[in-house]
C-alpha angles and dihedrals in degrees: 000000000000089000089070091050096051106005095207129004128240116233090256092052091051094050095046090054091044090052090052094061078095125043110267141155122231101270091045089053091054092048093047092052092049092050096043093050094037089238096310093115124043128181116198121219094251093051092044096052092045089052093046090052093047094045091049092050090048092050095243094119135018133207108247102184147334119235125174091344091308117124114214122207138188135189117263124217089263090050091051090051091050091049092049091047090053091048090053090049092052092046090051090052090052091048090051090052092049091050091051092048091050091050089052090050093246125133 
């Protein structure tokens, strides 16, 4: 279902959804992604809040509470399915690359 809405995810989309497997507010999402990826992936505030708005409209995340002006979000069941579908797609790409390298005799 989510595939039709977004076809494939950008790296930032994937990591925002991954971060929201646990309840987090916006800044905590950015920090989590930085820590998880050891600084390899960054999500700016403008991008993050645009994604949060889009994901909420698409039913992939839901707002769970507001505390001290911070909005907290969490993945929905549909969001979890979309994240897992994207993970399978990425893993299949990696498997295809490995198969091609083996066929070429490369490690």
